[in-house]
C-alpha positions as CSV (number, residue, x, y, z in Angstrom):
1,M,77.7,27.3,-45.4
2,A,75.7,24.0,-45.6
3,K,73.6,23.6,-48.6
4,G,69.9,22.6,-48.1
5,F,68.2,19.7,-49.8
6,M,66.8,20.4,-53.2
7,W,64.5,18.1,-55.2
8,K,63.9,19.1,-58.8
9,G,65.0,22.7,-57.9
10,L,62.6,23.0,-55.0
11,N,63.5,23.2,-51.3
12,E,61.5,21.3,-48.6
13,E,59.1,24.2,-47.8
14,Q,58.2,24.5,-51.5
15,I,57.8,20.7,-51.8
16,A,55.3,20.7,-48.9
17,K,53.1,23.3,-50.7
18,L,52.9,21.3,-54.0
19,D,49.5,20.3,-55.2
20,L,49.0,16.9,-56.9
21,A,48.9,18.2,-60.5
22,T,52.1,20.2,-60.1
23,F,53.8,17.2,-58.4
24,A,52.7,14.9,-61.2
25,S,54.3,17.2,-63.8
26,L,57.7,16.8,-62.0
27,I,57.9,13.0,-61.8
28,Q,58.5,10.3,-64.3
29,A,56.0,9.5,-67.0
30,R,55.1,6.0,-65.6
31,H,54.3,7.5,-62.2
32,R,52.6,10.5,-63.7
33,R,50.2,8.2,-65.6
34,T,49.5,6.2,-62.4
35,L,48.5,9.4,-60.6
36,K,46.4,10.5,-63.6
37,R,44.4,7.3,-63.6
38,G,43.4,8.0,-59.9
39,F,43.8,6.1,-56.7
40,T,42.3,2.7,-55.9
41,D,39.9,2.3,-53.0
42,A,42.7,0.9,-50.7
43,Q,44.9,3.9,-51.6
44,K,42.1,6.3,-50.9
45,K,41.6,4.8,-47.4
46,F,45.3,5.0,-46.8
47,L,45.4,8.7,-47.8
48,A,42.4,9.4,-45.6
49,R,44.2,8.0,-42.6
50,L,47.3,10.0,-43.6
51,D,45.2,13.2,-43.8
52,A,43.7,12.5,-40.4
53,G,47.2,12.9,-39.0
54,E,47.9,9.3,-38.1
55,D,51.5,8.1,-37.8
56,N,52.8,4.5,-38.0
57,I,50.2,3.6,-40.5
58,K,50.2,-0.1,-41.4
59,T,49.5,-0.6,-45.1
60,H,49.5,-3.3,-47.8
61,C,49.5,-0.6,-50.5
62,R,52.9,-1.3,-51.9
63,D,51.9,0.3,-55.3
64,M,51.4,3.7,-53.7
65,I,53.6,6.5,-55.0
66,I,55.2,8.7,-52.3
67,L,53.5,12.1,-52.3
68,P,54.7,15.4,-50.8
69,K,52.2,15.1,-47.9
70,M,53.9,11.8,-46.8
71,V,57.3,13.4,-46.1
72,G,58.2,13.1,-42.5
73,K,55.6,10.3,-41.8
74,T,56.4,6.8,-40.6
75,L,54.8,3.9,-42.4
76,K,54.7,0.2,-41.8
77,V,54.7,-1.6,-45.2
78,Y,53.8,-5.2,-45.5
79,N,56.4,-7.3,-47.4
80,G,54.5,-10.6,-47.5
81,K,55.6,-11.8,-44.1
82,E,55.9,-8.8,-41.7
83,F,55.5,-5.0,-41.6
84,I,58.7,-3.1,-42.3
85,Q,59.0,0.3,-40.8
86,V,59.8,3.0,-43.4
87,V,60.4,6.7,-42.6
88,I,59.5,8.8,-45.6
89,T,62.1,11.5,-46.5
90,A,62.1,14.1,-49.3
91,E,64.6,12.0,-51.3
92,M,61.9,9.3,-51.7
93,L,59.4,11.5,-53.6
94,G,58.0,10.0,-56.8
95,H,59.1,6.4,-55.9
96,Y,56.8,3.5,-55.0
97,V,56.5,2.6,-51.3
98,S,57.5,-1.0,-52.2
99,E,61.0,0.1,-53.2
100,F,61.8,0.6,-49.5
101,S,60.3,-2.6,-48.2
102,H,61.9,-5.5,-49.9
103,S,59.8,-8.7,-50.3
104,R,62.7,-11.0,-51.2
105,R,65.8,-12.0,-49.3
106,V,69.2,-13.0,-50.5
107,V,69.5,-16.8,-50.7
108,A,72.5,-18.0,-48.6
109,H,73.1,-21.8,-49.0
110,S,75.1,-23.8,-46.5
111,A,77.2,-26.9,-47.1
112,A,75.6,-29.9,-48.8
113,G,74.0,-32.5,-46.6
114,I,75.1,-36.1,-46.1
115,G,74.3,-38.2,-49.2
116,A,73.9,-35.1,-51.4
117,T,77.1,-35.7,-53.3
118,R,78.8,-38.8,-54.6
119,S,81.7,-38.4,-52.2
120,S,79.5,-38.2,-49.1
121,K,77.7,-41.5,-49.9
122,A,80.5,-43.5,-48.0
123,V,80.3,-41.3,-44.9
124,S,78.2,-42.7,-42.1
125,A,75.5,-40.6,-40.5
126,R,76.6,-41.5,-37.0
């Protein structure tokens, strides 16, 4: 028998029914304090669009904590250059949206150019 997904001892149906205060008591202290302070204006607009039932919402709110009502939605999160598509799952609860849309890339350098090293000074560019 396959075991269903459990988050903090709750299954997906129970997670969907959580109110904000109960959810805040289950997450880490840093995130709980962020929720306790309240949402910014940009986050309130984002949540209003989410409550309206929109999908594929483009957002710049990288500091938004993933809430139970976001599970199953698709977001497009701005990483500084483009919008990265993120599908929200139950495993992501309590994390920031920015953790799933990386804003930095791995630096991969190629070989040094002509004249960049002492040994390549004698090589002609032709």
